[in-house]
N, C-alpha and C positions, 0 to 999 in steps of 0.2 A: 295489752296495756294495763288492763285492770288487774290481771294476775301479777304483773311486774310491780304495780303500785302496792299491792298487798305485801309483797316481799320486802318492801323498803322499811316496814315498821321495825323500829329498834336499831337501825343502822346509825352510825355516828356521822357528824357533819362532814368530815373529810372524805368518808366513803361516798356519801351522797354527792359531794362535789365532783368526785371522780366519775360518777355515773351520769353526770349532767349531759355530756356530749351524746351518749347513747340514747338517753331519753329524748333529747332534741331530735335526733335522727329518726326515732320511732314516731314521734308526733308528726313529723313531716310526711310520713306515709299514710296518715289517717285521711280518709276522704272528707272533703269539705261538705258541710250541711247545706243543701240547696234550698234556701228559703222560698224562692219563687215556686219550685216544684211542689213543696209542701203546701203552700197557699193554694196552688191550683188543685192539688189533691183534696184539700178540705172543701174548696168551692164546688168541686164535682160531687162530693158526698152530699152537701147541702142541696144542690140542684136536684139530685136524684130523690132526696127525701121530700122535696117540694113539687115533684112531678105531678101533673094533674091525673095521670094514669095510675090507678090503684095497683095494677099489676107490676108496674115499674117501681113504685114505692115498696111493694111487698118484696121485690127481688133484693133490694138493698137491705131491707130489714132481715131477710133470711140470712144474708151474709153476716150481719152484725150478731144476730142471735146464735149463729153457728160458730162464730169466732174467727171467720176468715177475713173479716174487715174490722179494723180497730179505729175508733174515733181519735184516739191519742189526745192531742191538745187542740183539736179542732172545735173551738168554742162556738162558732157560728153554726156548725153542723149539729153540735150538741143542743143548742137552743132550738134548732129546727126539729130535732127529735122530740124535745119536750113539748113543743107546740103541737105536735101530732097527737099527744095525749088528750089535748083539749079539742082539736079540730077534726080528728079522724072519725068518719061516720061508718066506714066498713068494719063490721065486727071482727072479722078475721085479721084484717090489717092492724086494727087496734090491739088485738091479742098478741100479734108479733111485735108491735111497738113496745108493749109492756115487757116482753122478754128482752128486747134490745136495750131498754132503759135499765133493766136489772143487770144485764151483763156489762154494759158499757159505762154507765154513769153511777151505779151503786147508790141510787137515790130513791129508796122505796117509799119515802114519804109522799112522793107524787102519785102513788098508786092508790091511796086511800079513797080518792074520789070515785073509783071504779067499782066499789062494792055494791053499788045500786044500778049497775048496767043491766039492760034487758037480757043480754046473753049470759046464761049460766056459766059457760066456759070462760068468759071474760071475768066474771065475778070470782070464779074458782081460782083462775090464774092470779088475780089480784091478791087473794088470801095466801096463795102459795109464795108469792114474792115477799109478802110481809112476814112469813114464818121465820122465826129466829130473830126478829127485830124487837127492840125495846120500844114500846109505844108510850107516848105521853098520855096523861089522863084523858084529855079531850079525844085523842086518837083512839084510845081504848074504848071509850064510850061509843064512838062511831062504829067500831068493829062489832061490839056487842049488840048494838041496835040492828046492824045488818044481819047478824047471826039470828036474832029473834025472828026476823021476817023471812029468812031464807027457807025455801021449800025443797030445793034440790039437795039430795042426801050427800053427794060428793062435795058440793060447795059448802054445806054445813060442816062436814068433816074438816075441810081445809080451814074454815074460819075457827072452828073449835081448837085446831092444832096451833093457832098463833098464840104465842106467849104462854105456853103450858107451864113454864117455870114459875109463873105467878100462882099456880094452883087455883085459878079462878073457879069458884063453885059453879058458875053458870056454864063455863066451858066443860067442866067435868060432867055436868048434868046432861049436856048434849051428847057427849061421848057415851055415857051410860045408856041414853035413849037409843042411840044407833046400835049399840051392842045388843040391847034387848030386842030390837026389831029383827035382827038376824038376817038382814039382807046382804048384798054384796059389800056394803060399807062396814059390816060388823067386824071383820077381821082387822082392817086398818084402824078402825076406832079402838079395838082392843089393844093394838100395838101402841097407839097414842096414849091410851089410859095408863100403860105401864110407867109413863114418865110423870104421873101425878100421884098424889096421896089420896085419891078418891076412895069412896066406899066400895068394898069388895063385893057387895051383894049382887050387882048386875052381872059380874063376872061369874059368880057362883051359880047364878041362874042358868048359865050356858050348860052346866053339867046336869041340869035337870031335864034336858031334852036331847034327843039324838041329833047328831050333826057332825060335820068335819072339824068344827072348832073345839071340840072337847079335848083333843090331845094338846093343841097349843095352850089352851087354858090351864091344863094340868101343869105344864112346864112353867107357865107364867106364875102360877100360884106358889111354885117352889121358891119364888123370891119374896113371898109374903109369909114365910114361916113364923110361927109363934102366935098367930091369931087363932083363937079357939074355933071360929067358924070355918076357917081354912082347914084346920086339922081334922075336924069332923067330916068335911067334904072329901078330903083325900082318903081318910080311912074307909069311908063308905064306898068309894071307887075301888079301893084295894080289896074290899070284900065282895063286891058285886060286879065290877067292871070286867072288861076283856083283859087278856094277858098284856097286851100292848099298853092299855090305859093303866093297868095295875103297876106296870114297871115305872111309868111316869109318876104315878102317885107315890110309889115307894121312894123314888128319887126325891120328890118334893118334901116328903116327911123328914128326910135327913136334916133339912135346914131348920127344923123345929125341935129345939132341945126338950120341949115338954112331951114330945111323942116318943121319946126313946124307950119307954117301957111298954109300948103297945105290942101285944103278942101277935097281932095281924102281920106286922112287918117281918118278924122272924119267920112266921109260917110261910109267907110269900117267898122269901129268899131261899128257903129250904124246899120249896115245891119243885119236884123233878120235872113238872111240865114246862117250867120256865127255862128258856135257853140258858145254858151255862155261861155264855158270854155276858148276858144281862145280869145274871146273879153275881158274876165276878165284878162287874162295874159297880153294882150297888154295894158290895162288900168293901171294895177299895175306897169308895167315897165315904162310907160310914166309918172306916178306920181313921179318917182325918178329923172327925167331929166328936166332941163330947156332948152327951154321954154315949153316943152311938158306937164308940170304939168297943165297949164291952159287949154290945149286941152283935157286932161283926165277929168278935172273937168267939162268942158262943156259937154262932152259925157255922164257923169253920171247924170248931171242935166237934160239932154234931155231924157234919158232912165232910168226910175226908176228901171226897172228889172235889168239892168246892175249895177246900184248903189247898189242894195240889194245884188247881187251876189259878188260884190267886197267887201262889208262890211262883208259878211259871211266868205270869205277867210281871210280877215285882222284880224278878231276876232278869227280865229281858228276853226270856226264852219264848214268850208268846206276846202277841200284840193285843192291847186293850181295845175292846170294841167301843165305837162311838155310840152315844145315846141317840136313837132315831126319834124324831118328833114328827109323826105324820101330820100333814096339813099345815106345817109351819109356813109354807109359801102363801097361804091364804091371808097372812097378816100384812101383805104388801098389796097395794092396788094393782090389779091385773087388768089387762086389756084383751079384747077378743082375739083368739087365735083359731084358725080353721083353714079351710080350702076354698078357693074361689069357685063359685057355682052360679054363673050367669044364667038367666032363664031362657033367653032367646038367641044367644050368640055363643060361638065357640071360644071367644076370648073376652077379656074385660078391659074396658077403656080406663086408662090412667088419667086423672085430672091433675092440673098443676096446683090446685088448692081446693078446699071444700066448695062444691058447686061452681067450680071454675072451668076454664076452657081445657080441652084435651092436651095432654103432654105430647106435643107435635113431633112427628118423626121418630118416635120411640116405640119399639115393639110392644104390642098389647100383650097382656098376661093370659096364658091359656087356662081354660077351665081345669080344675083339679089340682093346680099347684098350691102349695102351702102359702099362707099369708100371715105374717106375725105383725100385729099392730104396734106401732111405736107411739102413736098419738091419735087422739080423736077430737072431733069438733062438730058441733051441731050448727048447720047453716040452712036457712030456709026450711026449717022443720024436719030435715033429714040428718042422720048421723053419718059422718064421713070418717074413714079410718086411713091412716098413713103408714106405709112401709117404704123407707128410703124416700125417693122423690115422688112416689105414686100415691095419690089419694083415690079411694074407691068408696062407694056407698056401702053402708053396713049390710044392706039387704042382699048383696052378692056374696056374702061370706057364709059358708056352712060350717058351723062350729061342732057338728056332731059326727060327720063322716070323716074317716081317715083320708089323708092325701092320696091322690092317684100315684101309682108307681111309674106310669109313663103317660105321655100325651103326644099328639101329632107334632112332629118336628118339621115336616115339609110344608105345613100350612103357615104362611107368614102374614101377619096382619099388623097394621099400624094406623095411627090417625095422622092426617096431613091437612094443611090449610087448603081450602077449596080452590084458592087462587092458583095453585100449581098444577091443577088438572089440565090446564091448557097446554102445559109442557109435556104432558103424558098422553097426548091424543092418539099416537100410533099404537101404544100398548093397550089403551082402553078400547080402541076400535077393533083390535084383533082379539080382544078378551084375554090377553096375557095378564092384564090387571083388571080387577073388579072393584067397584066402589060399593059401600054398604054403610048402614048405620050413620046417616048424615046428622049433623048437629050444626048450629049456627056458626058459619064461617069455616067449618071443618067437615071432613068425611073420613070414614074408615076406608082403607085400601087393602086389597087382598092379593097375594101372589100364591098360586097353587103349584104343587109339584116342583118346589124349588130345589136346586142342587145343594149339596152340602156346603159348597163354597158360599153360595148366596145365604144359606141359613146362618153360617158363622158371621158373615158381614152384617146381616140384618140385626142380629142380636148383640152386635158390638156397640150399638149406640146410634145416635141421630145421624152422624156422618155415614155410618155403614148403611143405614136405611136409604139415605139419599143416593149413595153410590149404586145400590142394587136397583132402585127405581130408574136411575139414569141408564144403567146397563140394559135393563129390560126394554126401555124405550128405544135405545139404539138398536137392539136386536130386532125389535118389531119394524123399525124403519128400514133396516137392512133387508129383511125378508120381503117387505113390500116392494122395495126397489128391485130385488132379484126377480120377483114374480112379474113385475111390470116389464122387465127386459125380456123375460121368456115369452110374454104374450106378443 
């Protein structure tokens, strides 16, 4: 219908009149909007948001934050969601509430009140939601006041990154401090600094000490060409730095017209120790800039091999090499990656949320498998990491050892509600199944020497685990019955 309506633009009235019967016929085929079903849907969302059980509230928030559930025009449900911002006491549920408000309602002004929450994760998330928003003067003062009191470096970084387009001196000062500290936040702070007109000195200080951020800094400084301090720093690296750093410094100098007469640049491009692909890239870039064009021509006249290589790339006979910037990935916030290494168990229990109940009926993760963190949250003094639907404590992650190439596949373990053990009495009595690692309301359950069919079903998900447990119990009861008959 929509496509047909767009096609009507520009048609004359007689033609439209002739199309009227066809339009009427098409409209008759459109499904009617079921108002009662929509109201019932909205009422269900509101009831789920107001459920006394935090786990049930969390479930609907996860759907909203993930985009699988849309509030649409459900005003009562939207009001219930906003009330949660004021009434929610569970830090992680509040964290998810803020994400849902951001995605569903696009009303970040409600988030300012959470800059003084006890949870650093909640404060950081509040600042992240406000990033890119234009704050009024009173809101800006509240943000700056919170930033002055903040001690968590990641939260300070998030707060300093709000409203960078205003070039606030106080925010730039926080970014500069984080860069100077050189911790995990230095790289992301450096990236945020590139969007400001801040003083270049804290960035230049990175070049005065060894570290993985030197290369990204050299590339970033190429955007600040023309400043005498930047030129001096790049020339110093060109003379004393490694070949990789020298290449980046030479690249950065090309954006500075005042450095075109520096003999160090020409010496570097003609140095046979430098890869020919890097020298070609530098010469090609210099050819496009004044007054560097003359320097590039001089380099190619001096070195016929360089001239031939440049001609091959220019004519399409060879491919131009991309400039590599080691450590560039350090400018983005990174989360722990490693392998699971539980201390006293062969597998790791997955929780439904930080410090939450086990992920029931789902296969536990074997020790040695890789784990890539998608999210982190601190709950009850412990850091929890998430991959997909599985939350684990940070202390079970080994970030130094490589992942195992193989692990036992016939050892199947999962967590199940303790209440179902009564339905597995036969398998437990014959030791076909074992319980271990109990926790409030749940226990680990283990099946050894499983067949390949059971292994595949077990790892297919919750339904597969339950099918295997039921089959093991049925087999145990059958054996017991046959033994009783033989007696």
